[in-house]
N, C-alpha and C positions, 0 to 999 in steps of 0.2 A: 569711490572716495568718500570718506566719512568726515564731515565737518570741514571748516576752512573754505577759503575761496578757490575757485578753479584757477589753474595756472595761467590760462590764457582766455580770459572772459570775453574778449572781443573778436576772437577768431584770428588773432595775429599769428605770426610765424610759429611753426611747430617748435615746441620746446622739448628737449630730451628729459624724460622722467624715468625713474626707476620703477619697474613693475616686477611682481613675482614671476618667476619662470617655472612653468609646469613641464615636467618631462614625463614622457610615456615610454615604457620599454618597447622596443621593436621586437615583435614576436615573429614577424614574417611579412610577406607582402599580402595585402588584402585586395581582392578584386571585387568590384561591385558594378552593378549596372543600374542605371536610372532610366525609367520609362517616362518619356515626355508627355505621353497622352496625346489625344487628338489635337487639342488647341495649341499647345506649345510646340508639338511636333510640326504642325502645318506652318506655324509662325516661323520657326527656325528654317524650314525648307524654303519658305518665301524669302528669307534673308539671303539664303544661298543663291537665289535667282535675282536678287536685287530689288525685292519687293517687301514692303512693310504691310503685313496683313493684320486685320482685326476682325472682330465679330460685332454684330449690332443687335439691339433689341428694338423691334418695331413698336412695342407698347409704350416705352418711355423715351425712345429715341437715342439712348446712349450707345456710344461706340466704345468698344474695349480694345485697347492696344497697350500691352500684349493681350491677346484674345482670351476670352473665358467661354466656357460652354453654357454657363447659366448666368442670367442677369441677377446680380446680388441686390437689386432694388425692387424688381418685380417678382422675384422668386420663381422664375420660369426659364425654360430653355431659350437660348438666343435664336434669332430667326435666320441668320446667315452670315456670310463673310463679306468683307469690304476691304478694298486696298486703300491705305492712306498714302498720301504723297510723301516723298522723302524730304519735305520742306515743312517749316513751321516757325513758331515764335518762341523765344526763350521766356519762360515764365519765372524762373528763379535760378540763381546760380551762386556758386561758392568757389573759392580757390582752395584746392586740396594739396597738402604736403605729403599725403599718404597715397600710395598707388593702390590699384585694385587688389594686389597681392599683399597689401599691408606693409610694404617696404617704404622707408622714408625716401622722399624725393628731394633732390637738390634744388630743383626749381618747381614751383607749384604749377598745377594744371587746373584749368577752369572746368567745372562740372556743373551741369544744369539740367533742368527739366524742360523738355521741348514739347510744346503743344502742337501736335501734328495737324496739317491740313487734310481734310477728307472732302473730296469733291461733292458738292450738293448738300453739305451739312454745315450747320453753325453750332458753336459750343459756347457755353458761358465760362467764366473764370474759375468755377468751382469743380466742374467735372468735364473732362476732355480726354481724348485719346492722346497719350504722350509717352515719351521715353526719357529716362534719365541717362545722360551720356556725356562724353567729353565735348567741350565747346572749343573748337580751334579758331584762332584769330581774335580771341578775347584777351586783353591784357589784364594784369592784376588791378590796374586802375579802373578799367571798364567795369569790373566786378565790384570793387569797393565803392565806386561812385554810383553803382546801380544803372549805368548806361547800358549794360548788357540786357537788362530787362526790357522785353518788347522787341528785341533785335530779331530780324529775319535770319534764319539759318537754313542750310541745305546739307544733306548727308554727303559725306565723302566716303565712297565705297571702296573696298579693296578690289583689286582686279578680279574678274570672274574666276580665273584659274586658281586664285588664292583663297577663295571663300570656302568655309567649312560648315556653314549652317549654324553660326554662332552670332551673338550680339556684336562680337568684335569684327564681323563682316562689314559693319559700319565703323570706320576708323574714328570718326568724330562728326560733329555737325559744325560746318564752317559758317562763320558770320558772313552774310551777303552784304557787301558794302554798296551803297547806292552810287 
């Protein structure tokens, strides 16, 4: 957008706007393969088993979820693997009127960053192992009033026979009501 005010400056409901359409001629089917590598491959395999895996750096104490093979703070290889719990705290959240496939949604969904619990480790508010995911059980008012911030959540997993080794093996993180 060049000049002018944004159409929805406060994050209010999605407004339809006209955008240019880009068309690409279809020449045929294209096949490609993506290699996940050791870190992402093991993370995705863990999700299929109902586990959230990460890596840690013993020098600085950071835990990386999703995992990395190198600590980007110490510039060294990580020291090993750790399993995070499938529970945590919502750090931030928004209501989205756009799906993961960029389709417009009739009803908004809550999306947030979940700071995951890792047994035996403590984290500050600036660096922590976490995932961005759907938040189930949060209303639009919970998000707008920021009541969702700091809420305890727990992963809702797909049944084991339906898991494929994807982030969608976790359907959402459900708000744990006291």
